[in-house]
C-alpha positions as a Python dict, from the first residue, in 0.01 Angstrom:
ca = {
    (1, 'X'): (0, 0, 0),
    (2, 'X'): (217, -185, -232),
    (3, 'X'): (418, -458, -49),
    (4, 'X'): (699, -651, -238),
    (5, 'X'): (814, -979, -93),
    (6, 'X'): (1168, -1072, -206),
    (7, 'X'): (1199, -1447, -155),
    (8, 'X'): (1567, -1482, -199),
    (9, 'X'): (1841, -1776, -135),
    (10, 'X'): (2109, -1638, 104),
    (11, 'X'): (2441, -1813, 180),
    (12, 'X'): (2555, -1808, 545),
    (13, 'X'): (2845, -1577, 595),
    (14, 'X'): (2833, -1434, 237),
    (15, 'X'): (2785, -1093, 340),
    (16, 'X'): (2893, -923, 4),
    (17, 'X'): (2673, -1172, -189),
    (18, 'X'): (2373, -1153, 34),
    (19, 'X'): (2400, -778, 27),
    (20, 'X'): (2408, -790, -344),
    (21, 'X'): (2092, -1016, -350),
    (22, 'X'): (1916, -765, -118),
    (23, 'X'): (2008, -451, -303),
    (24, 'X'): (1882, -621, -624),
    (25, 'X'): (1542, -702, -461),
    (26, 'X'): (1509, -344, -345),
    (27, 'X'): (1602, -197, -674),
    (28, 'X'): (1307, -427, -834),
    (29, 'X'): (1077, -329, -558),
    (30, 'X'): (1154, 55, -649),
    (31, 'X'): (1096, -29, -1015),
    (32, 'X'): (753, -151, -936),
    (33, 'X'): (684, 143, -695),
    (34, 'X'): (636, -63, -381),
    (35, 'X'): (607, 115, -66),
    (36, 'X'): (811, -150, 126),
    (37, 'X'): (1019, -457, 20),
    (38, 'X'): (1025, -765, 282),
    (39, 'X'): (1350, -951, 292),
    (40, 'X'): (1389, -1280, 483),
    (41, 'X'): (1504, -1338, 840),
    (42, 'X'): (1884, -1284, 877),
    (43, 'X'): (1896, -1229, 521),
    (44, 'X'): (2219, -1037, 533),
    (45, 'X'): (2415, -1314, 689),
    (46, 'X'): (2226, -1637, 613),
    (47, 'X'): (2029, -1873, 845),
    (48, 'X'): (2113, -2046, 1062),
    (49, 'X'): (2478, -1894, 1116),
    (50, 'X'): (2522, -2127, 1432),
    (51, 'X'): (2833, -2056, 1627),
    (52, 'X'): (2968, -1804, 1367),
    (53, 'X'): (2742, -1578, 1608),
    (54, 'X'): (3015, -1651, 1881),
    (55, 'X'): (3265, -1431, 1678),
    (56, 'X'): (3242, -1079, 1762),
    (57, 'X'): (3381, -960, 1421),
    (58, 'X'): (3086, -1157, 1245),
    (59, 'X'): (2839, -949, 1448),
    (60, 'X'): (3031, -633, 1361),
    (61, 'X'): (3019, -724, 994),
    (62, 'X'): (2635, -781, 1017),
    (63, 'X'): (2601, -436, 1170),
    (64, 'X'): (2817, -280, 913),
    (65, 'X'): (2628, -456, 635),
    (66, 'X'): (2282, -339, 738),
    (67, 'X'): (2416, 10, 741),
    (68, 'X'): (2549, -20, 395),
    (69, 'X'): (2210, -174, 298),
    (70, 'X'): (2020, 118, 435),
    (71, 'X'): (2240, 372, 271),
    (72, 'X'): (2197, 211, -69),
    (73, 'X'): (1852, 82, -80),
    (74, 'X'): (1621, 282, -309),
    (75, 'X'): (1304, 141, -154),
    (76, 'X'): (1194, 129, 213),
    (77, 'X'): (1281, -224, 342),
    (78, 'X'): (1254, -467, 618),
    (79, 'X'): (1562, -682, 644),
    (80, 'X'): (1688, -944, 893),
    (81, 'X'): (2032, -896, 1046),
    (82, 'X'): (2216, -985, 1365),
    (83, 'X'): (2220, -688, 1614),
    (84, 'X'): (2412, -625, 1925),
    (85, 'X'): (2376, -373, 2196),
    (86, 'X'): (2420, -352, 2577),
    (87, 'X'): (2132, -594, 2628),
    (88, 'X'): (2313, -871, 2413),
    (89, 'X'): (2292, -1011, 2058),
    (90, 'X'): (1957, -1028, 1893),
    (91, 'X'): (1789, -1187, 1591),
    (92, 'X'): (1660, -856, 1438),
    (93, 'X'): (1478, -685, 1160),
    (94, 'X'): (1595, -345, 1036),
    (95, 'X'): (1341, -89, 895),
    (96, 'X'): (1555, 93, 635),
    (97, 'X'): (1438, 420, 496),
    (98, 'X'): (1567, 730, 359),
    (99, 'X'): (1929, 619, 378),
    (100, 'X'): (1932, 506, 726),
    (101, 'X'): (1831, 218, 964),
    (102, 'X'): (1515, 392, 1111),
    (103, 'X'): (1401, 113, 1367),
    (104, 'X'): (1534, -213, 1478),
    (105, 'X'): (1287, -484, 1593),
    (106, 'X'): (1434, -754, 1802),
    (107, 'X'): (1271, -1108, 1766),
    (108, 'X'): (1075, -1204, 2088),
    (109, 'X'): (1009, -1564, 2046),
    (110, 'X'): (1331, -1779, 2010),
    (111, 'X'): (1265, -2127, 1888),
    (112, 'X'): (1489, -2398, 2093),
    (113, 'X'): (1352, -2730, 1957),
    (114, 'X'): (1433, -2962, 1687),
    (115, 'X'): (1692, -2797, 1440),
    (116, 'X'): (1674, -2463, 1636),
    (117, 'X'): (1917, -2339, 1894),
    (118, 'X'): (1835, -1970, 1901),
    (119, 'X'): (1849, -1947, 2286),
    (120, 'X'): (2219, -2049, 2247),
    (121, 'X'): (2300, -1738, 2045),
    (122, 'X'): (2023, -1466, 2088),
    (123, 'X'): (1854, -1272, 2376),
    (124, 'X'): (1476, -1226, 2337),
    (125, 'X'): (1352, -908, 2243),
    (126, 'X'): (1069, -750, 2456),
    (127, 'X'): (959, -427, 2248),
    (128, 'X'): (659, -434, 2010),
    (129, 'X'): (717, -199, 1719),
    (130, 'X'): (452, -46, 1497),
    (131, 'X'): (557, 196, 1211),
    (132, 'X'): (372, 375, 947),
    (133, 'X'): (423, 259, 578),
    (134, 'X'): (249, 474, 323),
    (135, 'X'): (38, 594, 608),
    (136, 'X'): (-65, 266, 740),
    (137, 'X'): (27, 145, 1085),
    (138, 'X'): (233, -191, 1045),
    (139, 'X'): (354, -421, 1296),
    (140, 'X'): (710, -577, 1275),
    (141, 'X'): (769, -942, 1345),
    (142, 'X'): (1035, -1220, 1278),
    (143, 'X'): (931, -1577, 1216),
    (144, 'X'): (849, -1749, 1529),
    (145, 'X'): (672, -1436, 1665),
    (146, 'X'): (384, -1502, 1433),
    (147, 'X'): (344, -1863, 1549),
    (148, 'X'): (233, -1745, 1894),
    (149, 'X'): (-78, -1548, 1929),
    (150, 'X'): (59, -1288, 2187),
    (151, 'X'): (301, -1088, 1970),
    (152, 'X'): (46, -1043, 1702),
    (153, 'X'): (-233, -953, 1926),
    (154, 'X'): (7, -693, 2099),
    (155, 'X'): (71, -530, 1758),
    (156, 'X'): (-294, -519, 1696),
    (157, 'X'): (-345, -344, 2018),
    (158, 'X'): (-91, -72, 1933),
    (159, 'X'): (-291, 6, 1614),
    (160, 'X'): (-136, -218, 1347),
    (161, 'X'): (-352, -283, 1057),
    (162, 'X'): (-90, -498, 876),
    (163, 'X'): (163, -726, 1017),
    (164, 'X'): (491, -772, 840),
    (165, 'X'): (664, -1103, 915),
    (166, 'X'): (1002, -1197, 786),
    (167, 'X'): (1120, -1541, 814),
    (168, 'X'): (1362, -1834, 767),
    (169, 'X'): (1137, -2138, 820),
    (170, 'X'): (1287, -2475, 743),
    (171, 'X'): (1089, -2732, 557),
    (172, 'X'): (963, -3060, 643),
    (173, 'X'): (686, -3254, 460),
    (174, 'X'): (339, -3089, 525),
    (175, 'X'): (473, -2781, 702),
    (176, 'X'): (381, -2545, 418),
    (177, 'X'): (17, -2626, 482),
    (178, 'X'): (53, -2615, 852),
    (179, 'X'): (232, -2272, 832),
    (180, 'X'): (-32, -2116, 607),
    (181, 'X'): (-308, -2226, 813),
    (182, 'X'): (-160, -2080, 1116),
    (183, 'X'): (-86, -1738, 941),
    (184, 'X'): (-443, -1725, 807),
    (185, 'X'): (-566, -1785, 1158),
    (186, 'X'): (-352, -1498, 1295),
    (187, 'X'): (-471, -1266, 1035),
    (188, 'X'): (-848, -1360, 1086),
    (189, 'X'): (-827, -1365, 1464),
    (190, 'X'): (-676, -1027, 1488),
    (191, 'X'): (-864, -868, 1204),
    (192, 'X'): (-550, -757, 1016),
    (193, 'X'): (-375, -825, 698),
    (194, 'X'): (-57, -1032, 717),
    (195, 'X'): (249, -1025, 487),
    (196, 'X'): (481, -1325, 526),
    (197, 'X'): (837, -1331, 349),
    (198, 'X'): (1033, -1675, 393),
    (199, 'X'): (1372, -1761, 274),
    (200, 'X'): (1413, -2025, 4),
    (201, 'X'): (1726, -2252, -70),
    (202, 'X'): (1950, -2521, 91),
    (203, 'X'): (2182, -2476, 400),
    (204, 'X'): (2355, -2807, 504),
    (205, 'X'): (2075, -3027, 607),
    (206, 'X'): (1809, -2758, 603),
    (207, 'X'): (1588, -2667, 304),
    (208, 'X'): (1367, -2347, 317),
    (209, 'X'): (1064, -2401, 104),
    (210, 'X'): (969, -2014, 28),
    (211, 'X'): (600, -1994, -24),
    (212, 'X'): (593, -1648, 93),
    (213, 'X'): (217, -1527, 113),
    (214, 'X'): (-17, -1255, 195),
    (215, 'X'): (-332, -1300, 413),
    (216, 'X'): (-620, -1083, 418),
    (217, 'X'): (-817, -962, 725),
    (218, 'X'): (-1059, -1258, 687),
    (219, 'X'): (-771, -1494, 672),
    (220, 'X'): (-808, -1570, 304),
    (221, 'X'): (-469, -1623, 102),
    (222, 'X'): (-464, -1372, -162),
    (223, 'X'): (-100, -1436, -270),
    (224, 'X'): (147, -1727, -261),
    (225, 'X'): (507, -1728, -408),
    (226, 'X'): (684, -2037, -563),
    (227, 'X'): (780, -2322, -361),
    (228, 'X'): (1158, -2413, -335),
    (229, 'X'): (1269, -2131, -567),
    (230, 'X'): (1363, -1760, -553),
    (231, 'X'): (1054, -1536, -631),
    (232, 'X'): (947, -1178, -614),
    (233, 'X'): (580, -1125, -534),
    (234, 'X'): (402, -774, -542),
    (235, 'X'): (73, -730, -361),
    (236, 'X'): (-146, -423, -321),
    (237, 'X'): (-307, -425, 20),
    (238, 'X'): (-632, -236, 109),
    (239, 'X'): (-638, -246, 487),
    (240, 'X'): (-992, -119, 498),
    (241, 'X'): (-1134, -417, 305),
    (242, 'X'): (-1173, -762, 437),
    (243, 'X'): (-1026, -937, 128),
    (244, 'X'): (-880, -870, -206),
    (245, 'X'): (-879, -1049, -550),
    (246, 'X'): (-624, -1301, -570),
    (247, 'X'): (-282, -1158, -683),
    (248, 'X'): (-98, -1491, -750),
    (249, 'X'): (-152, -1819, -606),
    (250, 'X'): (106, -2061, -685),
    (251, 'X'): (-32, -2430, -623),
    (252, 'X'): (32, -2621, -320),
    (253, 'X'): (222, -2924, -441),
    (254, 'X'): (139, -3291, -329),
    (255, 'X'): (358, -3439, -59),
    (256, 'X'): (562, -3655, -281),
    (257, 'X'): (618, -3360, -528),
    (258, 'X'): (732, -3134, -244),
    (259, 'X'): (967, -3408, -106),
    (260, 'X'): (1135, -3445, -444),
    (261, 'X'): (1183, -3073, -497),
    (262, 'X'): (1313, -3023, -151),
    (263, 'X'): (1573, -3307, -216),
    (264, 'X'): (1643, -3154, -546),
    (265, 'X'): (1700, -2799, -399),
    (266, 'X'): (1910, -2911, -93),
    (267, 'X'): (2129, -3135, -309),
    (268, 'X'): (2176, -2822, -556),
    (269, 'X'): (2259, -2558, -318),
    (270, 'X'): (2481, -2773, -114),
    (271, 'X'): (2701, -2857, -439),
    (272, 'X'): (2666, -2486, -551),
    (273, 'X'): (2740, -2301, -206),
    (274, 'X'): (3040, -2547, -130),
    (275, 'X'): (3220, -2494, -473),
    (276, 'X'): (3178, -2828, -618),
    (277, 'X'): (3093, -2880, -990),
    (278, 'X'): (3050, -3253, -1029),
    (279, 'X'): (2913, -3555, -829),
    (280, 'X'): (3002, -3932, -832),
    (281, 'X'): (2802, -4213, -699),
    (282, 'X'): (2798, -4594, -717),
    (283, 'X'): (2521, -4745, -934),
    (284, 'X'): (2421, -5088, -805),
    (285, 'X'): (2107, -5131, -1031),
    (286, 'X'): (1892, -5093, -719),
    (287, 'X'): (1627, -4834, -625),
    (288, 'X'): (1823, -4607, -401),
    (289, 'X'): (2109, -4529, -622),
    (290, 'X'): (1869, -4503, -910),
    (291, 'X'): (1670, -4236, -717),
    (292, 'X'): (1991, -4062, -614),
    (293, 'X'): (2126, -4038, -967),
    (294, 'X'): (1799, -3911, -1092),
    (295, 'X'): (1787, -3636, -825),
    (296, 'X'): (2147, -3539, -904),
    (297, 'X'): (2075, -3525, -1287),
    (298, 'X'): (1762, -3308, -1231),
    (299, 'X'): (1946, -3086, -968),
    (300, 'X'): (2270, -3037, -1152),
    (301, 'X'): (2228, -3152, -1511),
    (302, 'X'): (2329, -3516, -1642),
    (303, 'X'): (2677, -3396, -1769),
    (304, 'X'): (2775, -3323, -1403),
    (305, 'X'): (2677, -3658, -1254),
    (306, 'X'): (2920, -3959, -1276),
    (307, 'X'): (2781, -4299, -1208),
    (308, 'X'): (3004, -4578, -1133),
    (309, 'X'): (2929, -4955, -1187),
    (310, 'X'): (3138, -5162, -960),
    (311, 'X'): (3025, -5531, -1040),
    (312, 'X'): (3127, -5813, -800),
    (313, 'X'): (3128, -6189, -828),
    (314, 'X'): (2772, -6165, -680),
    (315, 'X'): (2620, -5905, -906),
    (316, 'X'): (2345, -6038, -1126),
    (317, 'X'): (2320, -5971, -1480),
    (318, 'X'): (1986, -5825, -1429),
    (319, 'X'): (2124, -5545, -1192),
    (320, 'X'): (2416, -5454, -1425),
    (321, 'X'): (2165, -5428, -1711),
    (322, 'X'): (1937, -5212, -1499),
    (323, 'X'): (2222, -4966, -1398),
    (324, 'X'): (2310, -4938, -1764),
    (325, 'X'): (1947, -4879, -1866),
    (326, 'X'): (1948, -4610, -1575),
    (327, 'X'): (2254, -4451, -1728),
    (328, 'X'): (2080, -4449, -2080),
    (329, 'X'): (1764, -4290, -1940),
    (330, 'X'): (1905, -4009, -1734),
    (331, 'X'): (2200, -3934, -1979),
    (332, 'X'): (2464, -3941, -1703),
    (333, 'X'): (2830, -4020, -1750),
    (334, 'X'): (2911, -4390, -1666),
    (335, 'X'): (3234, -4561, -1563),
    (336, 'X'): (3271, -4933, -1485),
    (337, 'X'): (3540, -5051, -1241),
    (338, 'X'): (3499, -5423, -1133),
    (339, 'X'): (3580, -5482, -769),
    (340, 'X'): (3697, -5863, -813),
    (341, 'X'): (4074, -5769, -817),
    (342, 'X'): (4090, -5539, -496),
    (343, 'X'): (3851, -5781, -317),
    (344, 'X'): (4059, -6094, -406),
    (345, 'X'): (4369, -5894, -285),
    (346, 'X'): (4209, -5820, 49),
    (347, 'X'): (4127, -6178, 85),
    (348, 'X'): (4479, -6291, 16),
    (349, 'X'): (4613, -6027, 267),
    (350, 'X'): (4404, -6151, 537),
    (351, 'X'): (4397, -6527, 465),
    (352, 'X'): (4701, -6590, 713),
    (353, 'X'): (4505, -6418, 983),
    (354, 'X'): (4150, -6549, 896),
    (355, 'X'): (4274, -6905, 843),
    (356, 'X'): (3995, -7145, 808),
    (357, 'X'): (3721, -6942, 949),
    (358, 'X'): (3410, -6944, 741),
    (359, 'X'): (3308, -6641, 534),
    (360, 'X'): (3051, -6421, 700),
    (361, 'X'): (2950, -6048, 716),
    (362, 'X'): (3313, -5956, 714),
    (363, 'X'): (3358, -6057, 353),
    (364, 'X'): (3030, -5872, 267),
    (365, 'X'): (3164, -5544, 426),
    (366, 'X'): (3507, -5582, 246),
    (367, 'X'): (3337, -5554, -90),
    (368, 'X'): (3141, -5256, 25),
    (369, 'X'): (3462, -5094, 144),
    (370, 'X'): (3633, -5153, -181),
    (371, 'X'): (3367, -4976, -351),
    (372, 'X'): (3384, -4674, -114),
    (373, 'X'): (3760, -4659, -158),
    (374, 'X'): (3720, -4652, -538),
    (375, 'X'): (3449, -4367, -516),
    (376, 'X'): (3679, -4169, -290),
    (377, 'X'): (3966, -4229, -506),
    (378, 'X'): (3767, -4075, -814),
    (379, 'X'): (3668, -3788, -571),
    (380, 'X'): (4026, -3707, -480),
    (381, 'X'): (4153, -3715, -833),
    (382, 'X'): (3874, -3531, -1019),
    (383, 'X'): (3730, -3319, -736),
    (384, 'X'): (3392, -3474, -768),
    (385, 'X'): (3172, -3488, -457),
    (386, 'X'): (3070, -3844, -358),
    (387, 'X'): (2679, -3894, -286),
    (388, 'X'): (2603, -4171, -43),
    (389, 'X'): (2279, -4343, -145),
    (390, 'X'): (2149, -4491, 172),
    (391, 'X'): (1788, -4432, 278),
    (392, 'X'): (1638, -4369, 619),
    (393, 'X'): (1521, -4715, 680),
    (394, 'X'): (1879, -4872, 628),
    (395, 'X'): (2047, -4601, 825),
    (396, 'X'): (1800, -4645, 1109),
    (397, 'X'): (1885, -5007, 1170),
    (398, 'X'): (2248, -4999, 1061),
    (399, 'X'): (2191, -5211, 739),
    (400, 'X'): (2489, -5045, 578),
    (401, 'X'): (2856, -5053, 584),
    (402, 'X'): (3047, -4787, 758),
    (403, 'X'): (3337, -4677, 541),
    (404, 'X'): (3171, -4877, 257),
    (405, 'X'): (2820, -4780, 115),
    (406, 'X'): (2809, -4498, 381),
    (407, 'X'): (3110, -4317, 252),
    (408, 'X'): (3036, -3975, 79),
    (409, 'X'): (3009, -3607, 143),
    (410, 'X'): (2637, -3568, 99),
    (411, 'X'): (2351, -3812, 139),
    (412, 'X'): (2047, -3689, -43),
    (413, 'X'): (1788, -3947, 63),
    (414, 'X'): (1922, -4025, 418),
    (415, 'X'): (1581, -3891, 554),
    (416, 'X'): (1365, -4092, 327),
    (417, 'X'): (1214, -4430, 437),
    (418, 'X'): (1231, -4711, 192),
    (419, 'X'): (861, -4697, 126),
    (420, 'X'): (885, -4322, 46),
    (421, 'X'): (1182, -4406, -187),
    (422, 'X'): (931, -4620, -416),
    (423, 'X'): (685, -4332, -385),
    (424, 'X'): (929, -4089, -514),
    (425, 'X'): (1051, -4303, -794),
    (426, 'X'): (713, -4375, -925),
    (427, 'X'): (630, -3998, -912),
    (428, 'X'): (939, -3902, -1092),
    (429, 'X'): (870, -4149, -1365),
    (430, 'X'): (532, -3981, -1432),
    (431, 'X'): (735, -3665, -1536),
    (432, 'X'): (906, -3883, -1784),
    (433, 'X'): (1079, -4227, -1729),
    (434, 'X'): (1422, -4216, -1592),
    (435, 'X'): (1418, -4512, -1361),
    (436, 'X'): (1377, -4868, -1532),
    (437, 'X'): (1070, -5055, -1451),
    (438, 'X'): (1271, -5361, -1355),
    (439, 'X'): (1452, -5163, -1080),
    (440, 'X'): (1127, -5089, -934),
    (441, 'X'): (977, -5436, -953),
    (442, 'X'): (1265, -5634, -825),
    (443, 'X'): (1326, -5718, -457),
    (444, 'X'): (1590, -5501, -304),
    (445, 'X'): (1930, -5666, -259),
    (446, 'X'): (2277, -5561, -140),
    (447, 'X'): (2414, -5842, -374),
    (448, 'X'): (2704, -5913, -138),
    (449, 'X'): (2640, -6281, -121),
    (450, 'X'): (2456, -6537, -342),
    (451, 'X'): (2090, -6496, -372),
    (452, 'X'): (2074, -6217, -106),
    (453, 'X'): (1771, -5989, -42),
    (454, 'X'): (1720, -5729, 215),
    (455, 'X'): (1419, -5918, 352),
    (456, 'X'): (1675, -6202, 467),
    (457, 'X'): (1797, -5946, 732),
    (458, 'X'): (1502, -5718, 782),
    (459, 'X'): (1112, -5737, 823),
    (460, 'X'): (921, -5628, 512),
    (461, 'X'): (981, -5270, 455),
    (462, 'X'): (605, -5181, 521),
    (463, 'X'): (637, -5332, 858),
    (464, 'X'): (974, -5180, 930),
    (465, 'X'): (886, -4838, 827),
    (466, 'X'): (586, -4829, 1043),
    (467, 'X'): (778, -4924, 1345),
    (468, 'X'): (1076, -4684, 1266),
    (469, 'X'): (812, -4390, 1202),
    (470, 'X'): (668, -4474, 1556),
    (471, 'X'): (1006, -4505, 1727),
    (472, 'X'): (1236, -4268, 1562),
    (473, 'X'): (1006, -3999, 1462),
    (474, 'X'): (725, -4005, 1724),
    (475, 'X'): (935, -4121, 2018),
    (476, 'X'): (683, -4390, 2090),
    (477, 'X'): (788, -4662, 2337),
    (478, 'X'): (803, -5032, 2252),
    (479, 'X'): (491, -5100, 2457),
    (480, 'X'): (299, -4839, 2266),
    (481, 'X'): (413, -4961, 1927),
    (482, 'X'): (318, -5312, 2006),
    (483, 'X'): (-21, -5172, 2139),
    (484, 'X'): (-77, -5047, 1793),
    (485, 'X'): (-74, -5390, 1658),
    (486, 'X'): (289, -5478, 1568),
    (487, 'X'): (451, -5799, 1657),
    (488, 'X'): (633, -5769, 1978),
    (489, 'X'): (946, -5970, 1893),
    (490, 'X'): (985, -5761, 1570),
    (491, 'X'): (937, -5433, 1736),
    (492, 'X'): (1197, -5509, 2016),
    (493, 'X'): (1454, -5630, 1746),
    (494, 'X'): (1409, -5332, 1548),
    (495, 'X'): (1449, -5091, 1852),
    (496, 'X'): (1762, -5284, 1945),
    (497, 'X'): (1904, -5237, 1585),
    (498, 'X'): (1817, -4870, 1586),
    (499, 'X'): (2001, -4820, 1919),
    (500, 'X'): (2306, -5025, 1818),
    (501, 'X'): (2337, -4822, 1501),
    (502, 'X'): (2388, -4476, 1646),
    (503, 'X'): (2768, -4476, 1634),
    (504, 'X'): (2724, -4550, 1245),
    (505, 'X'): (2503, -4271, 1182),
    (506, 'X'): (2709, -4008, 1396),
    (507, 'X'): (2992, -4096, 1128),
    (508, 'X'): (2779, -4069, 831),
    (509, 'X'): (2735, -3801, 570),
    (510, 'X'): (2479, -3510, 631),
    (511, 'X'): (2172, -3503, 397),
    (512, 'X'): (1849, -3329, 330),
    (513, 'X'): (1601, -3298, 608),
    (514, 'X'): (1246, -3369, 488),
    (515, 'X'): (1062, -3507, 784),
    (516, 'X'): (994, -3343, 1142),
    (517, 'X'): (1253, -3560, 1303),
    (518, 'X'): (1559, -3624, 1099),
    (519, 'X'): (1867, -3788, 1232),
    (520, 'X'): (2130, -3542, 1322),
    (521, 'X'): (2024, -3214, 1452),
    (522, 'X'): (1652, -3323, 1507),
    (523, 'X'): (1731, -3656, 1696),
    (524, 'X'): (2041, -3643, 1907),
    (525, 'X'): (2082, -3952, 2106),
    (526, 'X'): (2400, -4055, 2333),
    (527, 'X'): (2621, -4338, 2177),
    (528, 'X'): (2684, -4469, 2541),
    (529, 'X'): (2335, -4549, 2646),
    (530, 'X'): (2159, -4828, 2845),
    (531, 'X'): (1801, -4705, 2814),
    (532, 'X'): (1645, -4967, 2594),
    (533, 'X'): (1317, -4895, 2393),
}
């Protein structure tokens, strides 16, 4: 039995474009004489479609499109779509053969945690489906069905010798390894072959990492597709054997490499799928804007990235030189717009109201907001998308200026703690230096007042990130974090900052999710909230 896994990158709501992707994959499968081609979960409408599923004509379009696909596919195919009958709306897989939809499998396990809201949109299926492909009994399943033992075991009881699973499984660091271990265990426990086809690409905050795979009866991985890219994998399965020679095993990336590739793919697809051509970002000479610029250049090409140097009276010569060196190393476009004039004008306008009050964080934020205004003006004039450059550590504790450095349409590194920013920068430079050594070595600073550094306002980043990971990502209490060895006063201060900054984060740009708990869809906290720690 020859199985083709078509690891494609659909776009939510683009029925015509997704249909074309699926038909191209089916034609390729026919060319290589595959017995069946697997296409990802909800491939014909994109994942996740969210409240588009509440529009009856959206579901109708899904069902019309699957019929069109079935009538045109030159190869037997299993494809994801949204299905509606008297029982409700279902996340479904259509077995298309001989010009028609032969069987419909309805997803049984609906994830409703983290980024998933499937119980909001779908009913759960209850029918196990086993069909013959090339004379071999094959069980059908969709994504989460394989994460639970029971659906796989029932398919085996019904005689399946191969399990076919189509998926749109979002990425976070380490999930690829976890997923593969789980699938291998399902195959070995049930003594069946397992073919898993995952989507790839970016959709708003989410990234789908691909890495489609085939597991033999003994749990061994005999084929693995590319990570973070479209791919087409063809595997010959021999159900009577325990294992088979490896077909193609793409390497498993290191955590830092998969982080970088996920950020790059998420940024590229957000720009491409939303019709932008170029991006613009502020260049401070600091490490966050340097990483964002390098990512953008890698994702889009240097010619489509516009860096803006906006020096102030407090900008050091070293930072200006670092920003210029970054421009040289990456090859991106550079624009210089000093902010002294607009900042001085704001001060003069406010002088009658402020009177003799001393300067404080107000004047620091005014400078950041001048920069945000300039970036948005360039965006309006030229149609460039503004990239915000804040990291997860800063956004967690509110060390950022609303309507200032938080301004932007997309924030590529918003789910990256500061310590991981350094890891990513160092890794990227091993692939070819693009970020100046001086940028990596110097203490981080907003440079909004004389001799300022981040550590004037925050704990050292090693300490801060450890507390943030425990509180934000692991939901540990203040007492538990203190019990792990952290200073109590520091822990309680950090928690107060995180809770107080929720209103800022709610107004910030979306960005790529790479951790198990990102701000936004993963972590949803009330703004009005008196529960501390």
